[in-house]
N, C-alpha and C positions, 0 to 999 in steps of 0.2 A: 578571593576569589569573584568573578562575576556574578549577577545575579540569576542570570540564565543558567548558568553552570551549576549553582547550587540546588537549584529546582529542579535539573535533570538528575543530580546524583541523589537528590530525596525520594524522586519516581521509582530510581532504578533500585533503592534500598527497600522501599515497600516491594517491589517485583519480586525479589529478589528471596523475600520472607515466604512468599506461595508458590514460585516457580522461578527455577534458575535460567530457563531456554527462552523466555520470551525477551525480544528485542526491543528497545524503544525506537520509533520512527518519529524525529522532531519534523513535526509538520511548519514548515518557514514559509507559506504563502501568505503576501501580501508584507512580509517583513523585510526589509532591505538585508543585502549579504553583512552589512555592517553589524546588525544584530546577530546573525549567524556564525560569525566569526570566532568570537569566543568559543563557541561548542566545538567548533571545526579547530581551533588550537588546543582544546583540552582533548581531543584524542577521538570525539562521536564519530560514527563512520556513517550513520542511516538518516537522510533527509528527505521530505517528503514534497511534494508542490501539486497544485491543482490545474494552474493555467500553464500551458505550453510558451505564451511569447512571453511571461514573466520569469517562467525557468530559463528559457534559452539566452536572454540579457542579463538574468543573476548568475548563473551558473556554469555558463561556457567556459570564461576564463579560471575561475575558481577549482573547477574540475580538473584544467588541465596542472594547476600547481598542485592539487591534494587528488592524486590518482586514486587512491584506495576510498574514496567516499562512492557510498551507493546512493543513487538519488531513483526515489521512488515517485512514479506519476500516478496521483489518487484520482484525479478528477475525470469527468466524462471526456471521452474523446472523438473528436470528430474526424471522419476517415480523411479529410484533406490535410489534416495535421500529422499524420502519423510519420511523412517523412521528416519531421521534426525532433519526432521522439526516439528513433534508433541511435543517432550518433550521443544522444546525451543523456538518456536514462540508463538504468539497470534493471529497474523492475516496473511493470505494470500492473495495476491493482484493481482495474476496472475494464477488463474485457467483457464484454454485455451482450454480444452479437457476431453471429457468424460472419457478416459483413466486414467487420472490424478485424476478424481472426484472420480472414483473408489478405487484407490489407496490410497487416502486419507482417504477416508470413512472406507478401510479396517484397517488402522494403528490407527483411531480414536477408533474403536472396542479395537483395542488391547490395547492401552492406555488407554482406559478410560476417552478420553479427546475430547472435542469440542474445535474448533478453528473458528474466526471470517474468512470468506472468501469472496473475491469480483471475480466476474466473468471478467475476463478483455475480452473488447469487441474493435474488429479490426475496430476502428472507421472510418478509411479512406480506409476500404477494400483495404489494401495493400498487395500484394502476399508475399512480404518478412517477414511480422510482425505474431507473434501470435496471437492469439484471436478469440472469436466467432464471426460471423457476425450480424449484427442487426437483420436481420431477423430470426434467430435462437434463440435469448436470451430467449424468452418465454418458450421455448419447451426445451431448454437446464435449465433454471432454476427449471423448474418443473421436469425433471427428478433428478436432484441434491439434488432437497428437498422431494419428495415423493418417490422415490426408494433407495436414498443413504444416505439420513436423515443427508446432510450436512447443517448447518449453513451458508445459504448464506445472508450475509447481505447488499450488495450494487455491484456496478457496477465499473471498473476500465478502463482508456483508456490513450493512448499514442497517441497524435494526429501526425499527418503526421508533417515533419520537413519543415522548410520554408514555411508554410502555415498559415492562422489567424485561432488559436487554438479555438477562441470565437465561431466559425461555429458549430466546432465540441462538444465545452460545451454546447451548447443549443441542440443540439442533444442527447447528454447525459442525460441530465436535462429530455428532455420529456421521455428518454427510461427508466429512473429512478421511473418516474410517472407510467409508462404502466407496469412496473414488479411490483408495488407495495413494491419496497424494500427502504430500509432509508439511503444508506449511498453512498457517490459518491468520488471516490478518483480520482481527477485529478488535474493538475497545478505542475509546478516543477519550478525552480529558476526564467525561463525567464515570464513565463506566469501566474504566481499563483496568482496575482489579477483577472485576466481575469476569471481564473476557480473560484475564490472568489465570483465573480458576478453573477456566474451560479450556486451557491448552491454548491459548493464542501464542502464535510464535512472532507477533508481530503485532503491535499495539503503536497507534497512530495519534499523537498528543501535540497539540499546538499550542493554547490556551493556558495551560497549566505549564509549558513552559516559559513561552514568548508573552504572555500575559494577554489582555482581550484585545481583539483588533479594531482598529478605526472604522 
């Protein structure tokens, strides 16, 4: 069995001991499709990318061959790149402004396609990070759903580095209940088990599967 498959299976086992509902997004950014193919052949469905250009060149033909793959957009999205997202991606995890929401809504109308969207929360209230503040989440979600007809499925966060992620995951769990959403995208290679403990439905794991990025 290929090394990346062994690593994925081991991660999934650890998750299942805590919570059977959490799915692993294998974050394949910077890794060539050859490195990803063993996971696809193993039957893994969820993959994450951060850069649109890279994803387009890497996944366009692969997704035609494997139609049940879910491709998740994780990174910051410039509004002029939204037109590339709709044909290729199934999920967006980084909706962080009304301007971007409007742009996605326009493109959805054009492509007659709906994608599943997470609102990115600035959970640590960090000035250098994108995301919606905790106090604005409900009104932002309502605008996206009622005025722009977006399919908002959940919330996403990137906790502050060097702090205990659990505090932030707990807050996210409360926010999810408050907003009546179903999905929670949180937890990465270093803190995914803590996220699973707070009902993450998706964890985003790169280096623990593919190894360190060059």
